[in-house]
PDB file of N, CA, C and O in Angstrom, chain B, residues numbered from 101:
ATOM      1  N   MET B 101       7.107  -7.489   3.013  1.00  0.00           N
ATOM      2  CA  MET B 101       7.579  -6.835   1.816  1.00  0.00           C
ATOM      3  C   MET B 101       7.831  -5.350   2.084  1.00  0.00           C
ATOM      4  O   MET B 101       8.930  -4.858   1.828  1.00  0.00           O
ATOM      5  N   TYR B 102       6.844  -4.641   2.590  1.00  0.00           N
ATOM      6  CA  TYR B 102       6.996  -3.231   2.924  1.00  0.00           C
ATOM      7  C   TYR B 102       7.064  -3.064   4.431  1.00  0.00           C
ATOM      8  O   TYR B 102       6.654  -3.940   5.192  1.00  0.00           O
ATOM      9  N   LYS B 103       7.591  -1.920   4.843  1.00  0.00           N
ATOM     10  CA  LYS B 103       7.652  -1.647   6.283  1.00  0.00           C
ATOM     11  C   LYS B 103       7.072  -0.255   6.539  1.00  0.00           C
ATOM     12  O   LYS B 103       6.910   0.540   5.613  1.00  0.00           O
ATOM     13  N   ILE B 104       6.768   0.023   7.782  1.00  0.00           N
ATOM     14  CA  ILE B 104       6.212   1.309   8.162  1.00  0.00           C
ATOM     15  C   ILE B 104       7.195   2.417   7.764  1.00  0.00           C
ATOM     16  O   ILE B 104       8.394   2.332   8.026  1.00  0.00           O
ATOM     17  N   GLY B 105       6.654   3.450   7.128  1.00  0.00           N
ATOM     18  CA  GLY B 105       7.472   4.571   6.666  1.00  0.00           C
ATOM     19  C   GLY B 105       7.831   4.519   5.193  1.00  0.00           C
ATOM     20  O   GLY B 105       8.303   5.512   4.639  1.00  0.00           O
ATOM     21  N   ASP B 106       7.615   3.365   4.540  1.00  0.00           N
ATOM     22  CA  ASP B 106       7.922   3.257   3.111  1.00  0.00           C
ATOM     23  C   ASP B 106       6.963   4.112   2.288  1.00  0.00           C
ATOM     24  O   ASP B 106       5.761   4.142   2.549  1.00  0.00           O
ATOM     25  N   SER B 107       7.516   4.811   1.284  1.00  0.00           N
ATOM     26  CA  SER B 107       6.702   5.554   0.322  1.00  0.00           C
ATOM     27  C   SER B 107       6.357   4.612  -0.819  1.00  0.00           C
ATOM     28  O   SER B 107       7.238   4.012  -1.435  1.00  0.00           O
ATOM     29  N   VAL B 108       5.052   4.490  -1.095  1.00  0.00           N
ATOM     30  CA  VAL B 108       4.599   3.566  -2.132  1.00  0.00           C
ATOM     31  C   VAL B 108       3.569   4.252  -3.022  1.00  0.00           C
ATOM     32  O   VAL B 108       3.031   5.307  -2.686  1.00  0.00           O
ATOM     33  N   VAL B 109       3.310   3.620  -4.170  1.00  0.00           N
ATOM     34  CA  VAL B 109       2.298   4.109  -5.098  1.00  0.00           C
ATOM     35  C   VAL B 109       1.242   3.028  -5.261  1.00  0.00           C
ATOM     36  O   VAL B 109       1.543   1.869  -5.547  1.00  0.00           O
ATOM     37  N   TYR B 110      -0.011   3.445  -5.068  1.00  0.00           N
ATOM     38  CA  TYR B 110      -1.168   2.579  -5.312  1.00  0.00           C
ATOM     39  C   TYR B 110      -1.826   3.167  -6.557  1.00  0.00           C
ATOM     40  O   TYR B 110      -2.457   4.221  -6.470  1.00  0.00           O
ATOM     41  N   PRO B 111      -1.695   2.515  -7.714  1.00  0.00           N
ATOM     42  CA  PRO B 111      -2.148   3.109  -8.974  1.00  0.00           C
ATOM     43  C   PRO B 111      -3.575   3.676  -8.967  1.00  0.00           C
ATOM     44  O   PRO B 111      -3.848   4.655  -9.662  1.00  0.00           O
ATOM     45  N   MET B 112      -4.466   3.089  -8.209  1.00  0.00           N
ATOM     46  CA  MET B 112      -5.847   3.585  -8.206  1.00  0.00           C
ATOM     47  C   MET B 112      -6.018   4.859  -7.370  1.00  0.00           C
ATOM     48  O   MET B 112      -6.987   5.593  -7.569  1.00  0.00           O
ATOM     49  N   HIS B 113      -5.093   5.136  -6.437  1.00  0.00           N
ATOM     50  CA  HIS B 113      -5.276   6.254  -5.519  1.00  0.00           C
ATOM     51  C   HIS B 113      -4.111   7.231  -5.461  1.00  0.00           C
ATOM     52  O   HIS B 113      -4.297   8.370  -5.035  1.00  0.00           O
ATOM     53  N   GLY B 114      -2.927   6.827  -5.873  1.00  0.00           N
ATOM     54  CA  GLY B 114      -1.779   7.720  -5.862  1.00  0.00           C
ATOM     55  C   GLY B 114      -0.700   7.309  -4.883  1.00  0.00           C
ATOM     56  O   GLY B 114      -0.675   6.181  -4.390  1.00  0.00           O
ATOM     57  N   ALA B 115       0.197   8.255  -4.610  1.00  0.00           N
ATOM     58  CA  ALA B 115       1.338   7.997  -3.734  1.00  0.00           C
ATOM     59  C   ALA B 115       0.962   8.234  -2.279  1.00  0.00           C
ATOM     60  O   ALA B 115       0.132   9.084  -1.957  1.00  0.00           O
ATOM     61  N   GLY B 116       1.600   7.455  -1.412  1.00  0.00           N
ATOM     62  CA  GLY B 116       1.362   7.608   0.014  1.00  0.00           C
ATOM     63  C   GLY B 116       2.437   6.918   0.819  1.00  0.00           C
ATOM     64  O   GLY B 116       3.462   6.495   0.283  1.00  0.00           O
ATOM     65  N   VAL B 117       2.195   6.809   2.113  1.00  0.00           N
ATOM     66  CA  VAL B 117       3.165   6.231   3.037  1.00  0.00           C
ATOM     67  C   VAL B 117       2.495   5.116   3.837  1.00  0.00           C
ATOM     68  O   VAL B 117       1.354   5.254   4.279  1.00  0.00           O
ATOM     69  N   ILE B 118       3.220   4.009   4.016  1.00  0.00           N
ATOM     70  CA  ILE B 118       2.736   2.932   4.870  1.00  0.00           C
ATOM     71  C   ILE B 118       2.830   3.412   6.312  1.00  0.00           C
ATOM     72  O   ILE B 118       3.926   3.666   6.811  1.00  0.00           O
ATOM     73  N   GLU B 119       1.681   3.538   6.988  1.00  0.00           N
ATOM     74  CA  GLU B 119       1.657   4.024   8.371  1.00  0.00           C
ATOM     75  C   GLU B 119       1.625   2.901   9.392  1.00  0.00           C
ATOM     76  O   GLU B 119       2.069   3.072  10.528  1.00  0.00           O
ATOM     77  N   ASP B 120       1.103   1.762   8.990  1.00  0.00           N
ATOM     78  CA  ASP B 120       0.952   0.665   9.951  1.00  0.00           C
ATOM     79  C   ASP B 120       0.770  -0.638   9.188  1.00  0.00           C
ATOM     80  O   ASP B 120       0.451  -0.640   8.000  1.00  0.00           O
ATOM     81  N   ILE B 121       0.976  -1.736   9.886  1.00  0.00           N
ATOM     82  CA  ILE B 121       0.673  -3.067   9.362  1.00  0.00           C
ATOM     83  C   ILE B 121      -0.197  -3.717  10.418  1.00  0.00           C
ATOM     84  O   ILE B 121       0.239  -3.922  11.551  1.00  0.00           O
ATOM     85  N   GLU B 122      -1.443  -4.044  10.045  1.00  0.00           N
ATOM     86  CA  GLU B 122      -2.417  -4.552  11.003  1.00  0.00           C
ATOM     87  C   GLU B 122      -2.863  -5.965  10.650  1.00  0.00           C
ATOM     88  O   GLU B 122      -2.890  -6.363   9.486  1.00  0.00           O
ATOM     89  N   GLN B 123      -3.207  -6.697  11.686  1.00  0.00           N
ATOM     90  CA  GLN B 123      -3.819  -8.017  11.521  1.00  0.00           C
ATOM     91  C   GLN B 123      -5.316  -7.855  11.742  1.00  0.00           C
ATOM     92  O   GLN B 123      -5.738  -7.304  12.758  1.00  0.00           O
ATOM     93  N   LYS B 124      -6.114  -8.330  10.804  1.00  0.00           N
ATOM     94  CA  LYS B 124      -7.569  -8.265  10.906  1.00  0.00           C
ATOM     95  C   LYS B 124      -8.151  -9.642  10.632  1.00  0.00           C
ATOM     96  O   LYS B 124      -7.597 -10.416   9.852  1.00  0.00           O
ATOM     97  N   GLU B 125      -9.260  -9.938  11.274  1.00  0.00           N
ATOM     98  CA  GLU B 125      -9.962 -11.178  10.980  1.00  0.00           C
ATOM     99  C   GLU B 125     -11.066 -10.868   9.979  1.00  0.00           C
ATOM    100  O   GLU B 125     -11.951 -10.054  10.244  1.00  0.00           O
ATOM    101  N   VAL B 126     -11.002 -11.527   8.824  1.00  0.00           N
ATOM    102  CA  VAL B 126     -11.988 -11.348   7.764  1.00  0.00           C
ATOM    103  C   VAL B 126     -12.476 -12.721   7.343  1.00  0.00           C
ATOM    104  O   VAL B 126     -11.685 -13.582   6.957  1.00  0.00           O
ATOM    105  N   LEU B 127     -13.780 -12.921   7.418  1.00  0.00           N
ATOM    106  CA  LEU B 127     -14.385 -14.206   7.065  1.00  0.00           C
ATOM    107  C   LEU B 127     -13.742 -15.363   7.830  1.00  0.00           C
ATOM    108  O   LEU B 127     -13.537 -16.448   7.286  1.00  0.00           O
ATOM    109  N   GLY B 128     -13.433 -15.113   9.093  1.00  0.00           N
ATOM    110  CA  GLY B 128     -12.896 -16.152   9.960  1.00  0.00           C
ATOM    111  C   GLY B 128     -11.412 -16.429   9.798  1.00  0.00           C
ATOM    112  O   GLY B 128     -10.889 -17.347  10.431  1.00  0.00           O
ATOM    113  N   LYS B 129     -10.718 -15.654   8.962  1.00  0.00           N
ATOM    114  CA  LYS B 129      -9.288 -15.866   8.739  1.00  0.00           C
ATOM    115  C   LYS B 129      -8.511 -14.609   9.100  1.00  0.00           C
ATOM    116  O   LYS B 129      -8.939 -13.497   8.788  1.00  0.00           O
ATOM    117  N   GLN B 130      -7.361 -14.786   9.762  1.00  0.00           N
ATOM    118  CA  GLN B 130      -6.471 -13.670  10.067  1.00  0.00           C
ATOM    119  C   GLN B 130      -5.733 -13.255   8.792  1.00  0.00           C
ATOM    120  O   GLN B 130      -5.173 -14.093   8.086  1.00  0.00           O
ATOM    121  N   GLN B 131      -5.743 -11.969   8.514  1.00  0.00           N
ATOM    122  CA  GLN B 131      -5.047 -11.456   7.346  1.00  0.00           C
ATOM    123  C   GLN B 131      -4.245 -10.214   7.746  1.00  0.00           C
ATOM    124  O   GLN B 131      -4.640  -9.462   8.637  1.00  0.00           O
ATOM    125  N   SER B 132      -3.132 -10.021   7.078  1.00  0.00           N
ATOM    126  CA  SER B 132      -2.277  -8.863   7.309  1.00  0.00           C
ATOM    127  C   SER B 132      -2.640  -7.775   6.293  1.00  0.00           C
ATOM    128  O   SER B 132      -2.840  -8.053   5.111  1.00  0.00           O
ATOM    129  N   TYR B 133      -2.719  -6.532   6.779  1.00  0.00           N
ATOM    130  CA  TYR B 133      -3.054  -5.392   5.921  1.00  0.00           C
ATOM    131  C   TYR B 133      -2.027  -4.290   6.095  1.00  0.00           C
ATOM    132  O   TYR B 133      -1.595  -3.995   7.210  1.00  0.00           O
ATOM    133  N   TYR B 134      -1.637  -3.679   4.969  1.00  0.00           N
ATOM    134  CA  TYR B 134      -0.842  -2.462   5.009  1.00  0.00           C
ATOM    135  C   TYR B 134      -1.819  -1.301   5.125  1.00  0.00           C
ATOM    136  O   TYR B 134      -2.791  -1.224   4.374  1.00  0.00           O
ATOM    137  N   VAL B 135      -1.560  -0.397   6.065  1.00  0.00           N
ATOM    138  CA  VAL B 135      -2.373   0.805   6.206  1.00  0.00           C
ATOM    139  C   VAL B 135      -1.598   1.938   5.554  1.00  0.00           C
ATOM    140  O   VAL B 135      -0.536   2.338   6.031  1.00  0.00           O
ATOM    141  N   MET B 136      -2.141   2.445   4.463  1.00  0.00           N
ATOM    142  CA  MET B 136      -1.470   3.468   3.665  1.00  0.00           C
ATOM    143  C   MET B 136      -2.206   4.797   3.811  1.00  0.00           C
ATOM    144  O   MET B 136      -3.424   4.862   3.644  1.00  0.00           O
ATOM    145  N   ARG B 137      -1.465   5.845   4.120  1.00  0.00           N
ATOM    146  CA  ARG B 137      -2.035   7.200   4.220  1.00  0.00           C
ATOM    147  C   ARG B 137      -1.709   7.929   2.930  1.00  0.00           C
ATOM    148  O   ARG B 137      -0.545   8.041   2.544  1.00  0.00           O
ATOM    149  N   ILE B 138      -2.747   8.424   2.264  1.00  0.00           N
ATOM    150  CA  ILE B 138      -2.586   9.194   1.030  1.00  0.00           C
ATOM    151  C   ILE B 138      -2.914  10.645   1.366  1.00  0.00           C
ATOM    152  O   ILE B 138      -4.034  10.947   1.779  1.00  0.00           O
ATOM    153  N   PRO B 139      -1.935  11.555   1.192  1.00  0.00           N
ATOM    154  CA  PRO B 139      -2.144  12.936   1.637  1.00  0.00           C
ATOM    155  C   PRO B 139      -3.264  13.679   0.901  1.00  0.00           C
ATOM    156  O   PRO B 139      -3.930  14.523   1.500  1.00  0.00           O
ATOM    157  N   ILE B 140      -3.481  13.390  -0.360  1.00  0.00           N
ATOM    158  CA  ILE B 140      -4.552  14.065  -1.089  1.00  0.00           C
ATOM    159  C   ILE B 140      -5.886  13.549  -0.573  1.00  0.00           C
ATOM    160  O   ILE B 140      -6.201  12.368  -0.716  1.00  0.00           O
ATOM    161  N   GLY B 141      -6.651  14.421   0.016  1.00  0.00           N
ATOM    162  CA  GLY B 141      -7.931  14.037   0.594  1.00  0.00           C
ATOM    163  C   GLY B 141      -7.795  13.380   1.951  1.00  0.00           C
ATOM    164  O   GLY B 141      -8.786  12.920   2.518  1.00  0.00           O
ATOM    165  N   ASP B 142      -6.562  13.329   2.490  1.00  0.00           N
ATOM    166  CA  ASP B 142      -6.303  12.696   3.780  1.00  0.00           C
ATOM    167  C   ASP B 142      -6.976  11.326   3.866  1.00  0.00           C
ATOM    168  O   ASP B 142      -7.689  11.031   4.825  1.00  0.00           O
ATOM    169  N   MET B 143      -6.740  10.502   2.856  1.00  0.00           N
ATOM    170  CA  MET B 143      -7.370   9.199   2.735  1.00  0.00           C
ATOM    171  C   MET B 143      -6.507   8.107   3.371  1.00  0.00           C
ATOM    172  O   MET B 143      -5.279   8.148   3.298  1.00  0.00           O
ATOM    173  N   LYS B 144      -7.164   7.144   3.989  1.00  0.00           N
ATOM    174  CA  LYS B 144      -6.489   5.969   4.541  1.00  0.00           C
ATOM    175  C   LYS B 144      -6.996   4.748   3.775  1.00  0.00           C
ATOM    176  O   LYS B 144      -8.203   4.537   3.651  1.00  0.00           O
ATOM    177  N   VAL B 145      -6.060   3.948   3.263  1.00  0.00           N
ATOM    178  CA  VAL B 145      -6.402   2.760   2.484  1.00  0.00           C
ATOM    179  C   VAL B 145      -5.779   1.554   3.160  1.00  0.00           C
ATOM    180  O   VAL B 145      -4.609   1.581   3.543  1.00  0.00           O
ATOM    181  N   MET B 146      -6.567   0.491   3.306  1.00  0.00           N
ATOM    182  CA  MET B 146      -6.044  -0.770   3.855  1.00  0.00           C
ATOM    183  C   MET B 146      -5.913  -1.759   2.698  1.00  0.00           C
ATOM    184  O   MET B 146      -6.888  -2.076   2.016  1.00  0.00           O
ATOM    185  N   ILE B 147      -4.693  -2.237   2.495  1.00  0.00           N
ATOM    186  CA  ILE B 147      -4.394  -3.126   1.374  1.00  0.00           C
ATOM    187  C   ILE B 147      -3.994  -4.489   1.915  1.00  0.00           C
ATOM    188  O   ILE B 147      -3.034  -4.585   2.679  1.00  0.00           O
ATOM    189  N   PRO B 148      -4.710  -5.551   1.536  1.00  0.00           N
ATOM    190  CA  PRO B 148      -4.306  -6.881   1.991  1.00  0.00           C
ATOM    191  C   PRO B 148      -2.888  -7.186   1.507  1.00  0.00           C
ATOM    192  O   PRO B 148      -2.596  -7.033   0.321  1.00  0.00           O
ATOM    193  N   SER B 149      -2.023  -7.607   2.396  1.00  0.00           N
ATOM    194  CA  SER B 149      -0.628  -7.843   2.019  1.00  0.00           C
ATOM    195  C   SER B 149      -0.508  -8.922   0.940  1.00  0.00           C
ATOM    196  O   SER B 149       0.417  -8.876   0.129  1.00  0.00           O
ATOM    197  N   ARG B 150      -1.411  -9.873   0.919  1.00  0.00           N
ATOM    198  CA  ARG B 150      -1.335 -10.931  -0.103  1.00  0.00           C
ATOM    199  C   ARG B 150      -1.769 -10.454  -1.483  1.00  0.00           C
ATOM    200  O   ARG B 150      -1.617 -11.184  -2.462  1.00  0.00           O
ATOM    201  N   LYS B 151      -2.311  -9.231  -1.579  1.00  0.00           N
ATOM    202  CA  LYS B 151      -2.776  -8.691  -2.853  1.00  0.00           C
ATOM    203  C   LYS B 151      -1.890  -7.574  -3.401  1.00  0.00           C
ATOM    204  O   LYS B 151      -2.252  -6.930  -4.386  1.00  0.00           O
ATOM    205  N   VAL B 152      -0.746  -7.339  -2.782  1.00  0.00           N
ATOM    206  CA  VAL B 152       0.138  -6.245  -3.192  1.00  0.00           C
ATOM    207  C   VAL B 152       0.528  -6.363  -4.666  1.00  0.00           C
ATOM    208  O   VAL B 152       0.497  -5.368  -5.390  1.00  0.00           O
ATOM    209  N   ILE B 153       0.887  -7.540  -5.111  1.00  0.00           N
ATOM    210  CA  ILE B 153       1.297  -7.716  -6.514  1.00  0.00           C
ATOM    211  C   ILE B 153       0.090  -7.570  -7.438  1.00  0.00           C
ATOM    212  O   ILE B 153       0.187  -6.941  -8.491  1.00  0.00           O
ATOM    213  N   THR B 154      -1.039  -8.146  -7.052  1.00  0.00           N
ATOM    214  CA  THR B 154      -2.255  -8.044  -7.859  1.00  0.00           C
ATOM    215  C   THR B 154      -2.665  -6.597  -8.065  1.00  0.00           C
ATOM    216  O   THR B 154      -3.084  -6.226  -9.161  1.00  0.00           O
ATOM    217  N   TYR B 155      -2.550  -5.770  -7.024  1.00  0.00           N
ATOM    218  CA  TYR B 155      -2.950  -4.366  -7.087  1.00  0.00           C
ATOM    219  C   TYR B 155      -1.838  -3.467  -7.616  1.00  0.00           C
ATOM    220  O   TYR B 155      -2.022  -2.252  -7.700  1.00  0.00           O
ATOM    221  N   CYS B 156      -0.691  -4.035  -7.974  1.00  0.00           N
ATOM    222  CA  CYS B 156       0.452  -3.303  -8.543  1.00  0.00           C
ATOM    223  C   CYS B 156       0.996  -2.219  -7.608  1.00  0.00           C
ATOM    224  O   CYS B 156       1.358  -1.132  -8.056  1.00  0.00           O
ATOM    225  N   ILE B 157       1.052  -2.522  -6.307  1.00  0.00           N
ATOM    226  CA  ILE B 157       1.636  -1.588  -5.353  1.00  0.00           C
ATOM    227  C   ILE B 157       3.156  -1.663  -5.500  1.00  0.00           C
ATOM    228  O   ILE B 157       3.720  -2.756  -5.547  1.00  0.00           O
ATOM    229  N   CYS B 158       3.817  -0.515  -5.573  1.00  0.00           N
ATOM    230  CA  CYS B 158       5.273  -0.537  -5.697  1.00  0.00           C
ATOM    231  C   CYS B 158       5.877   0.635  -4.941  1.00  0.00           C
ATOM    232  O   CYS B 158       5.196   1.608  -4.618  1.00  0.00           O
ATOM    233  N   PHE B 159       7.192   0.519  -4.661  1.00  0.00           N
ATOM    234  CA  PHE B 159       7.898   1.620  -4.028  1.00  0.00           C
ATOM    235  C   PHE B 159       7.791   2.848  -4.916  1.00  0.00           C
ATOM    236  O   PHE B 159       7.786   2.732  -6.141  1.00  0.00           O
ATOM    237  N   HIS B 160       7.706   3.999  -4.317  1.00  0.00           N
ATOM    238  CA  HIS B 160       7.565   5.254  -5.051  1.00  0.00           C
ATOM    239  C   HIS B 160       8.686   5.422  -6.064  1.00  0.00           C
ATOM    240  O   HIS B 160       8.420   5.822  -7.198  1.00  0.00           O
ATOM    241  N   THR B 161       9.920   5.134  -5.700  1.00  0.00           N
ATOM    242  CA  THR B 161      11.047   5.292  -6.621  1.00  0.00           C
ATOM    243  C   THR B 161      10.964   4.303  -7.769  1.00  0.00           C
ATOM    244  O   THR B 161      11.355   4.637  -8.887  1.00  0.00           O
ATOM    245  N   SER B 162      10.466   3.090  -7.529  1.00  0.00           N
ATOM    246  CA  SER B 162      10.315   2.100  -8.595  1.00  0.00           C
ATOM    247  C   SER B 162       9.281   2.566  -9.612  1.00  0.00           C
ATOM    248  O   SER B 162       9.455   2.383 -10.817  1.00  0.00           O
ATOM    249  N   PHE B 163       8.210   3.166  -9.118  1.00  0.00           N
ATOM    250  CA  PHE B 163       7.144   3.649  -9.984  1.00  0.00           C
ATOM    251  C   PHE B 163       7.668   4.755 -10.894  1.00  0.00           C
ATOM    252  O   PHE B 163       7.386   4.769 -12.092  1.00  0.00           O
ATOM    253  N   LEU B 164       8.438   5.688 -10.313  1.00  0.00           N
ATOM    254  CA  LEU B 164       8.980   6.785 -11.109  1.00  0.00           C
ATOM    255  C   LEU B 164       9.920   6.266 -12.180  1.00  0.00           C
ATOM    256  O   LEU B 164       9.887   6.747 -13.313  1.00  0.00           O
ATOM    257  N   ALA B 165      10.762   5.290 -11.846  1.00  0.00           N
ATOM    258  CA  ALA B 165      11.692   4.723 -12.827  1.00  0.00           C
ATOM    259  C   ALA B 165      10.927   4.026 -13.945  1.00  0.00           C
ATOM    260  O   ALA B 165      11.299   4.127 -15.114  1.00  0.00           O
ATOM    261  N   HIS B 166       9.852   3.315 -13.583  1.00  0.00           N
ATOM    262  CA  HIS B 166       9.040   2.605 -14.583  1.00  0.00           C
ATOM    263  C   HIS B 166       8.368   3.596 -15.539  1.00  0.00           C
ATOM    264  O   HIS B 166       8.268   3.324 -16.735  1.00  0.00           O
ATOM    265  N   CYS B 167       7.915   4.724 -15.032  1.00  0.00           N
ATOM    266  CA  CYS B 167       7.233   5.735 -15.858  1.00  0.00           C
ATOM    267  C   CYS B 167       8.180   6.410 -16.830  1.00  0.00           C
ATOM    268  O   CYS B 167       7.748   6.916 -17.866  1.00  0.00           O
ATOM    269  N   GLN B 168       9.460   6.424 -16.512  1.00  0.00           N
ATOM    270  CA  GLN B 168      10.432   7.100 -17.360  1.00  0.00           C
ATOM    271  C   GLN B 168      10.974   6.199 -18.459  1.00  0.00           C
ATOM    272  O   GLN B 168      11.722   6.666 -19.318  1.00  0.00           O
ATOM    273  N   GLU B 169      10.615   4.921 -18.452  1.00  0.00           N
ATOM    274  CA  GLU B 169      11.118   3.980 -19.468  1.00  0.00           C
ATOM    275  C   GLU B 169      10.436   4.228 -20.793  1.00  0.00           C
ATOM    276  O   GLU B 169      10.723   3.539 -21.773  1.00  0.00           O
TER     277      GLU B 169
END
C-alpha cells in the first residue's frame, strides 16, 4: 500500500515519513511492518501493514483534504 518515502499521518502520533518496510517474526508468524519516522521527538513507530486501515493511517495529502471537508 505505502512505499518508502511516502508522507503519511498516524492520528495518534502525527505526520511522518515511511523510512523502511521490515519483515519481523511475531508469535511465530512473519509480519510486514511499516517503519515510520516522526520528526517531533525523533520518534520511530512500527505499524503492522495489516493494521493500516484499523489505525487510520493515510497519505498526508489525503488527511489534509479530509480535515478541510
